[in-house]
N, C-alpha and C positions, 0 to 999 in steps of 0.2 A: 751860212750858218754861224750863230754865235759861238765862240770857242771858250768856254768858261775852264778856269784853272782846274776843276774837278773833273772835267772831261764828260759832262753829262748833258744831254739835252732832252726836252720834254716833247712828247709826240702826242698831239690831240688826236684822239680816237673819234669822238663825238662831242658835242655839246656837254660839258661838265665831266668830261671822262678822259683821261690821259694816261700815258705811261712813260716811265724814265728809260732813255737809253744809254748805255755807258760806251763812250767811243775810246777804242783802244788805240787807234791810229787814224790820223789824217791823211789822206792819199792826195786829193785834188779838190778844188772848188772852183765853180764857174756859174755863169749866168745864162741860162737858155730859154729864149722866148719870154723873158722878164721873170722866170723863175730862178730861184737859187739851187743850184745842183751840187751836190758833195758826193764824192767817193770816199767812203771811210771804211774801217773795220770796226764791226760792234762786239761786244761781249755776247757770245752765246750765238750770234747769227754769221759772224765772220764778215767778210767783205760785202759792203751793201752799197746800193745807190739810193741817195736820199734827196728828195726834191721838197723844197720848202718845208723842210723839216718832217716830211713822212717818208718812211721807208717805202720805196717803190719795188725793191727787189733784193734778196741777198743770197749768198751761196748756201746757206742753210737749207733753204726749201726752193730756190728759183726753178728747180728741175720737177718739183711736185706741180707748181703752176704751168709751166710751160708744155709739160708733157700731158698734163690733163686738158689744157686748152687746145693742142694740136691734134692729138692723135684719134681721139673719137671721131673728129671730123673727117680726117684722113681715111680712116677705115670705113666709114659710112658711104664714102663715094667709091663705086666699084674699080675706078682706075684713075686716081688724081693725077693728072699730067700738068696742069696749069693752075698755079696758086697764087694768090694775092693776100698779102699780109698789109693790113692798114694799122700803123703804130708800129710797136714792137721795136722801139729805138736800141735797146740793148743788144739785139741780134738774136737772142736765145729761140725766138719763135721760128726764125729762118732755120737756125741749126736743127731743130726738131722736124720742120717740114722736109729738110734735105736728107733725113734718115730714110725716107721712102724712095726706093728705086724707080718708080713710075714718074717721078717728076721730072719734067724736062724744062720748065720755066717757073721761076719763083719771082714775083714782083713784090717789092716792099715799099710802101708809100709811107712817108713820114714828112710832117709839116716842118720839122726843125732839123736841118742839116746839120747844125752844129750839136746837136745831141747825138747823131750817128757819127760825126768825127771824134766826139769825146768817148763814146762807146767803143769805137774801134781802138783807140788808144789805150783806154783804161780797164775795159770790161772784157778782156780776151777770154776769160774762163766763161763768159756768156756766149759769145757769139762763135768762138772757136774757128774764126777764118770765114765764116759763112758770108759775110758782106762781098768777099772777093770770089766767091765760087763761081763757076763758069756759068750756071744756069740762073744766076741772080742778077736782077737788076734794082738798082737802089734808086728811088725817085724822091726828090725832094718836092713834095706838093702837098696841096690840101686833099685830105683823103676823101671827103665826099665829092668835091669837084672832080676828081680823078675818076671815082666810081660812075659818076653821072655822065662822063664824057667816052667812057670806052664803049666799044661795039658791043651789040648784045650777044651773050653765051660765050664770052671770051675766057672765062675762068670756070675751073671745075669746083674748087673750093675757095672760099673768101674766109679769112680769120681775122677778126676784129680785135686787136690786142691794144685796146684803147685805155685812156685815163678816165676816171669817174666823170659822169655827167654832172659837174658842179654848176650850181646856180650862177647864171651871168656868164658862163664860159661857153667857148665855141664848141666843145665836145658834146653838148647837149644835142646838137643836130646830128650827131653820128648815132643817136639811138631812137629816132623818130620813124613814123610810119612812112613819111616820104622817103627817108634815107633807105630803109629796108626794101622798099619798091625798087629803088635803083640797084640795090644788091641783087634782088631776084632777077632783073634784068640781065645783070653782067653775068650771071651765072648760066652754065650750060644745062642741058636736059636733066641730068642726074644731080645737078648742083647741090652743095651743102655750105652752111654758112654756120660759124660759131662766133659768139662774143663773149667777152668777160662781162659779167653782170652785177658787179659790186657786192657788198655783203647782204645776204638775206635776213641777217639779224640786226645789224646797224641800221640798215636803209631797206626794210622790207617793201615799202611801196613803190620804191625805184626798181628793186628786183622784180617785183611782179609785174610792173609796168613794161620792163624790157620783154619778159616772157609773152605777155598778152599782145604787145606791139607786134613782135614777130610772128604770132600765131595768126594775126589778121591778113599776113602776107603769104606765110609758108603753110602748106597742109599737114605737115609733119614737123612738130617741135617738142623738145623736151627741156627741162631744167636740171642741173646737177650742181653739186657742191665739192670743195676740198677744203680740208682744214688747213689754215696757213699760219703758221707761228709768226711769221714776219707781218702778217696783217692782224694779228690778235683776235682770230677767230675764223669760222667759216666764210668761204668765198663762193661766189656764184657764177654760174656760166649757163648761157642758152645756145643749144645748137638746133638747127632746123634744116630741112632737106625739101627738096622738090618731090622726090619720088620714094624715099626710104624712111621707114619709121626707126628713129634711133634705137627702140628696143630690140630690134633684130640683131644688135650686137652682144646682147646678153648670153654669155656662155660661149662665145665664139672669138673673143678677143685674142687668146693666145695662139690660136689656130691661124687666124688672120695675119697677125705679127709674123708667124713662122712662114707662112705661104708667100708674104710680100717681101720676106727678107729684111724686116725692120730691126735692127740690132741696137744695142747699146743703152736701151731703156733702164732706168733705176727706180722708176716709180709706178708707171703704168702697165697693168696686166690684167687678166680676167677677173681676178679676185678683186683688186683695186677699182674696176670699173664697176663692178656689182655695188660696192660700197658708196662710189661717187653718185651713182643714180638712184640710190636708195634714200630718198628724202626724208629727214626727220618730220615727225608729224606736224611740229610747229610752222615749218616750211611749206609743207603741204597746205596748211590752212592760210598761209599768208596768199599762196597762188589762188585759193578759193575766193577769198575775201576781197581782195584789191584787183579788180578788173579794169584798170585805167589803161588807156591807150594814150602813148606820148605822140604828139604832132609837132609840125614846126610852128603851128600857130600856139600852142599850149604844151611846150616841151616839160616833160618831168625831169626834175633834177634834185640834186642833194643840196640842201642849205649851206651856204658857204660862210 
């Protein structure tokens, strides 16, 4: 990241749209997989992870994102014991998974070991020691290759905490029909999967494609959103299950969290769940109008 004397940088949100970020403190800079990675303190957001000039996560609302990503999927499964996290290099997704006492094994797969090493040193507020938990295995590998190689039915929940499917990038193949079929195969009988699904406002066609691609593979699928100040707007997620309709959680979240002994949440509860799954009318229209399926041959992506 360029360090100007006025300690500002421009973050491009979309073509022709940007915002200024004020840097209060520079903590560290590195290069991971050809990307510029910075840990900084930002005005308003606090400590943050910035990759190629875009905020990936900040202390201001990282728990909004990570609790929203993890807990609906974990509660939708009747007894999640074996969990796979693909991506999630900061370690906060693991942190949330480990709040569930039923978990006996959590595998995190990330293609960049240097990202994990950097996070372990500099992002303790995110991972809170989760990388070294007794039930955790951290694997440096390609996420798709790992999923395709595991034996059938070996995970109860798969959490896809991925980077966006940028045009020309390898992540596009973690959002395709073929990959979701591999995820289905890796899941147990009551298996649940959840993925981040980019912005339904900035990238509506991609958001809709993720939903409809998942729906080609799983019988029960739902989309939901969370407002993220760090990302300048609504952020999307898609959850799917082999056996349970995600709507069955409505009105039961607080009860299930209590029964399962899940503690320490700051964002997710029953009322928040209702809000997350109550999609604004324009977002519902996006899902109705754009019914494209992403495939390896024709992957849907965000123009870079």
